[in-house]
N, C-alpha and C positions, 0 to 999 in steps of 0.2 A: 324685546321679544316677548309674544305673548306666550306665558306658560302654558296656556290651555293644552298647547299642542304636545306638550312633554309629559310622558307617564314616569312614574318613580323609578320602576324598574327596570323600563325598556329606554331608557335615555340614552343618546351618544351623547358623548362629548363633544360641544360646538369645535368646528374645524376650520381652519384659516384654509380656503381650498384654493391650491394653484396646482392641478393633476393630484390631489388626495382623495382619498374614498374613505366615508365612515365606516367603522367597525361593526359588525353585527350587534343588535341589543340581545339576543340570547343563542342559544346553541344552535338554533334551528339552522342546517345548510341553505348558504345563500349564493344563488348564480352569480357566476363573474360577470360584474357589469361592465367591464373594461373601465379605461380611465374616466375619471370624472371632470367635464369641461365645465371651467368656470363661464358664468353666464355671459354672454358678448352683450352686456347693457353698458352704458355711460363707459368712463376711461378706463384704459388698461391698468390691470393692476390694483384695482379697488378690493377693500376687505370682502371676501364673500365667505358665509359660514354657513354649514347646514347640521340639521339635527334630525335622528330618524328613528323611528320605531315600527316594530312588528304590529301590526292590529289584530291579523290572524294569520295562519298558513297560507302565503302566498300574497299577502296584501302588505304594503310598505308604505308609510307616511312620512315624507320631507318637508321640512320648513326649508328654505333657502332666503335666508339674508344677504343682499348686497349693498354695501357703502353704506352700513349703519352709521358710520362716525361722520356723514357728508355733512357741509356746514349748511346752514339754511339758506335758501334761495328769496327774492324779495317776491312779493305781492303786487300786484299791479291792476289798474281798472281797465276793462276791457270794454269799447263801446260799442253799442250798435248804430249802424251805418247807415243813415236814410239815403233813399235814392235824392240826391241835392240835384242843384242846375246844372253840374258838369256831368252826371250820371246818363249813359246811355237809355236809362229806364227810370227816369223821375219819380214814376208811380210805383215802382217797386218797394215791397215791404222792408224795413230794416234788417240789416242782416250783420254777422261777424265778419265777413269779408265783402270787400265788394271792388271794384275797378280802382285804379290809382287816383283819377280826378276825383272820384266819389270821398276816397279815404283823406286826400291832401286837402278836400274842401271842409270837411268836419272837422281835420285837426285844426285847420285855421280858425275856425269858428271859434274852438273850446279855447284856444290859446288867446284869442279876442276877448274871451271873458274870465282871462288872468290864471288857466290852468296849464301845466305842464304836459302838453299834448304831443303825439309824435304818431306818425303812420310806417308803419312794417311791414314789408312783404313777407309772405309766407310760401316757403319752397318745401316741396313733400318730394319722398324719394320713388322712383319708378319702382313698380311689382309687375306681376306676370300679365296682366292684362289693361295695365293701366301707365302712360308715361310718364305719369307725376310732372314735376317743375313747378311753377307758381300756380298756387291756388287762387291768391288774390291779396288783397291788403287788409290790414286792419289798423285799426286805431287805439291806442294804449295812452293811459294818463299814469305820469308818476311811477316812482319805484318807493316801496314802503318795506319794513320792518316785520310788520306784521298784518294779520289779516283784520285787526280792528281798526289799524290806521287806514287801510286801504278800503274799508266799508265806510269810516266818516268822510273820505274822499269823494267817495260813490253819492253819499248821501248829500253832498255840496253840490256835485254835479247834476242830481236829479232836481234841485230846486233850481237849478241853472237851467232846467228845461231838457236835458239830455238824459240817456238811457245807457245802460249797461251793466257790467257785473265784476265785484273782486274775484281775481283769478290769482291762481300761485303758479308762477313761473315755471315752475317744476314740472307742471304737466303739460309744457308745451312740444316736449319730445327732442329735445337738443342733446344731440349725440354725444355731448362733453358733460353731461349733467354727472353728477357721482352721487346719486340717489336720495334717499334709499327706496331699495325694491324688496319687498317681502311676497313670497311666492310659496303656495304649498303644493305637493304633487302625491299623488296617489298612483301605487304601481301595483299592478294586479298581473301576477305571474301564473299562467296557466299550467305549468309544471308542477306547480304545488296547491294551486288554489281548489279547495273543495266547497266553495261556498255559492252564491247566486249572484250574478251580475244583471240586475232589471231597470228597466224604463216603468216609471211609475208617475200616473197623474192624479193619483188620491179616489176619493170616492167618485166622481164625475169629471168630464171635461170642461163642463163651462163654469166652475169655480177654481179660485185659487188657493193655494195651501203654502205655508214655509217650508223649504227645502228641509228643515229640522222637522217640524211635523210629519213629512211623509216621511221619513226616516224612521222616526219613533213608532208610526203605525204599522212599517213593515218590520219591524225590529231590526232596521240594519245597522252594520257595523260601523258603515261611514257611505256618504253619499255626497254629490255636487248637486246645484241646479243644472237644468240642460237647455232645452229648446227657447225659440223665442214663442211669443205668446201675445194674444191681445190683453191689452191693459185697460184701454178706453171704453167704456160701453157704445158710444158712437162709432168705435171700430167692429163690435161683435159682442160675443159672450167674452167678458172676462176669462182667462184662464184657458182659453181653447187655443190650442198648438198654432202658430201663423207660418205653418208649413208641415213638413211631412210627420206622420206620426203612426208608428206602429208598437202595439203593446202585445206582448204574448200572442206575436204572430196576425195580428188582427189588424187591419190598415184603418185606421179611425180619424185621419186626418190627411187630407190630400196633399201632395208634394206642390211647391210653388215653382214649377216650370224648369226643372233641371237644377234647382238649389242643391247644396249637397247637404247629406245627412249622415251623423254615425250609426254605423250598423255594428250591435253590439249581440253575442249570444249567451244564455244564462250560466253556461260553463265558462265566460271568460276566455273562450278560444276565437281566433279568425276574427276578431274585431276589424272593422275598415271602413273607409267614406268612402261614399257612394253618390252619384249624384244621380237624380233619379226623376220622372216622370211618371203620369199615371193616366188611365183610360176608365171611365166608367160607364155604366148603361143600367136603364130600367127595363127590363125584358118580360112583357105581356105574352100572352097566346098566339095573337098573331103579327105583333109589332113590337119595336124597342125605341129607346130615346136616349141619346147621349146626357149624363149627369154632367152638374158643373161643379157638385163640391160633396165632402161627407162631414156632416157634425159640425157645421157651422151654420151662424145666420145668414138666411137667404139674402143675396145682394151686396154683401160687406167681404172684399177677399182681402184679409191681412198681408202686407207683403207683395201682394199680386200676385202674378205668375199664373195667372187661370187661363180663360177661355178667350178665344180672338174678340169676342163680341166686349169683352170687359172693358171699362174706361176708367184713367185713361190708357192703360197699356194691358196685354196680356205678359209681357215680361215679368220677370222679378223686379221689386221696387221697393227697398228696405224702408220700412217704418211709414209705408202710405197704405192706405186702404183704398183700394179699386172697387168699383162699384159695377153691378150689372142687374138691370131691373127684371130680366127675364131667365129664371135659372130654376132646374130641377136639382135640389139637394137632397142624399139619404142620411135619415139618422138612424145609429142605433141606441140600445138601451144606455151605452154608457155616456150618452152625451150629458145627461141630467134629468131632473125629476119632470120636465116638461120640455116640449120642443117651443122653437121661438114662434111668437103670436104675429100674426098680421094678415094684412089680405092675402089672397091666394086659396090654394087648395092643398089637403094633404091627405094621400092614403095610408091608413093605419093598417100595420100589418101584423098579423100574429107571429108564433116562434116558428111555424113552419113557412111563412111566406105569403099566406093568404091574406086578402085584402077583408076587414072587417066591417071599413065604412071609409067613407070620402068625406070629410069634415071643411067646411066653407065658414069662416074664416080659418086660417090654419093655426097650429098650436093647441098644446094641450099634453096631459097625459099618455103615456104609451104602455099597452098591455104587458106583463111579467114576461121578461123574454122577447118581447117584439120589437119593432120597427117602425119607420114611416118614410114617406117621400113626401118632400113639400115641392109646389110649383108657384110661381110669381110671373107677372105680368103674362106673356104670349104661352110660355109653358105650361098654363093653366090648363088649357085646352088639350095639349098632348098628354099631361096627366090623368085628365079624366076620361079619355079614349082609352087609354090603357089598363086604367084600374076598374076593374068589375068586380062588385062585392061577390065574395065566395071563392074566385078566380085566384090562383097566385099570380105573384108579381116579383120578379126576382133581379135583385140586383146585384150586378157584378162588378169588381172592382180588381182592377189589373195594374201592378206596378211594373216599370221598365227601368233597365239603368241606363247609362249614359251610352251605350251601343245600341239601344232599342230591344235588348234581350229581356224577356220576362224575367221577373223576381217572384219567387214563392215564399214570402215568410214562413219558416218552421214555428210551430206553438211556443218554442224556445226564444225567439229573435226579438228585437226590440231596435226601432229606428228613431232618432230624434234628430229634429230638424238643426240646421246651422248656418254657416256661413259669415265672410268665405272662408274658402280654403285657407291653409297657411302653406301645407307641405304635401307634397307628391312625389312619392317614388325616392325620398331622401332628402329632395332639393327644395328651396322656397318656390311657392307657389302660392302667391296670395292673388284672391281674382274677384276684386272689388266690382269690375265693370259687368263680369257674369251674373252676380249675384246682386246686382240693384243698390248698390253702395255709391256709384257714380249719378249722380244725378243732375241733369241737364238744367243749366241756370240757377243750379243751387250749390256753389261750392264750399257754400259753410256748412252743406251738411258732411262733406267728406271731411272737413278739417274737424269738425266735433265729435265724429263718429270713427272714423280710421285714421286722421292724423295725430290727432292728441292722445295723450296718454288718460286712460280710464281703467277701472276694474275689469277684468276679464276671466274669462271660464272659457276654457279650450279643453281639445281632448284628442288621442289617437291612438296609433300603435307603433311600437317600435322593430327594429330587425328581429329581435328575439320572441315577436308574438304577444308580448305584454302589452297589456291596456294601461294608457297613462291619462290621469284625469288631473286637471292643473287649474289653480285659481291665483291670480294675481289682484291683492288689494290695490286700491287706487284713491284717486280723491282726496287725499291725504297729504299732510306734509311730511310724515313719516313712512309713507308708502305711496310712490308717484304714479303707479301703475304702468300699461304698456298701451302703445299703438300698436295698431295691428300690423304693421310690417315688424316692430319689436316682439309682438307674440310669436309672429314666424320664427325669428331667430332663436327667442327662448326655446321652443318645441323642436328646431334643430338640436341645440345644444342638449337638449334630453335625451336624444337621440332617437327622436320620433322619425318614424319612415313616411308615416301619413298622418295629417292632423287637418282639424277643424276648429274654427272659433264657434264656441256656443252662445248663447245670452250672456251678457255681461253687465256693467255698469252696476245700479243699486241691486241686481238680482245674484251679482257673483256671491256665493256661500258655499261652503265647504263644511262638512260635518265628520266629526268622528267620535266614537264611543259618547253619543250622544250630547255632544257637546257642539256649538259653531264654533270655530276653530280660528276662522279670520274676521275680520272686520267689516261687515258690510257698509256699503258706504250711505245707505240712507240715512237721514236724521232721525226716522222712525226706528231704525234697526233692521232687523230680518225683514226682507221682502217676500209676501206669499207670491208663487211665480206657478206655471201652468204644469210643468213636469218636472222630476228629478231622475238622475241617474243614482241607482243604489247597489252598494256591495253589500249583499247578505250573510250570516255567520255558515259556517259548515254544517253540510246537509247531514254527516256523521254523527 
């Protein structure tokens, strides 16, 4: 048990949970939560403990540990499978999963070199928009009592000319595993909450900050990491949201063509999960042109889901950067100190939207409170025809929901990007195909990202209207993490009516009372992220 989650005066005793609910830590009235449901993880009847404390009126933090007494599982070495002589695509790059002939061929070669190799079929469960079944075949070598023993075997395999990695078999997602799992839950009850629930990206969009830094800067009581973001400079500006981003009612990052977002309001009421699209235009005196994006590097669309001329697709495609050489992108002062530089043109606007100059090449500082519109490729001529110095150039941005209805965020609204959906109307509704996690010809992506257990961050709302924020530690032997289907079952067990997956892996972080209370999985510790969802103290 991580002692940082427990307060001296507000600790609830650890409870073996099978239909038991924790007693309140203070005299403050608590809403009737209904029966506590043990998490549907691993074998039936595992020990499950819960400890809780009140962080401020209307905000409760609960730590759930399931299967703490689970015996250790073996380590193994998982091989990278090249396209061999029997492969339908011999030139395909090595991957964790391939067809059975390719896997069997590699396993036979490894065995011929004196190692204990085996090929294994990977089966994955069906979800709302993906049939599941066989993902492919993997090749593994040996079973070991420790990571060091598996790493030593990996070194021998590398010397023999093979590639792979040491993995803990508890991360595979076997439903009969006994844990352990370690999950932290923040619950915001709007009936008693008098603080603020806000999305924060820090000083600017283009840089990354740690969740704990964003929380400290805002004086937050608690917070979690939030949406997906650009990490690699080759994919755009690190820190830039990779999907919809609305902060204080302002649309600062466009949706990825219908992917879901978590919609929150400052008073903690009416949180929801919504699928969003957008339309944008640059309007001059006599003409207008369609926008491609907001506050991002032109030509680079992280997670895709842009316009019809994007390559390779206009549909969402997770962890892929689509490209478009011909773009119009609007910039706000929130982007950063300088707009992206490069070939093209940029109309610089003052606070009233009048064109101050059209500069080429594009990139540079913006006037205080001003903005700009950048053009690349064939869109340069369109922008220069619209942008006349001294005249207004209006940027219009419209959000729409999944039914095509216009969405007008209030100044107290925030929207954070996520995906896939996990729960809709109280039922499992996992949507990897719609949200770009099912990638044609690349089952290894689904295997690593959806099927296997990883650290996860998720959020949603329960039937009582309470906003619930969840982190699950992973990539450790004492915290297995969750697959995406397991994340949906956890969300349902916590009573969520609607829920969405947020950024996870090394980004997963929860902060409470100034401390990082979970165990981020990156070797370097807490990862700088693009944005965070923060719980602010009472306003009174």
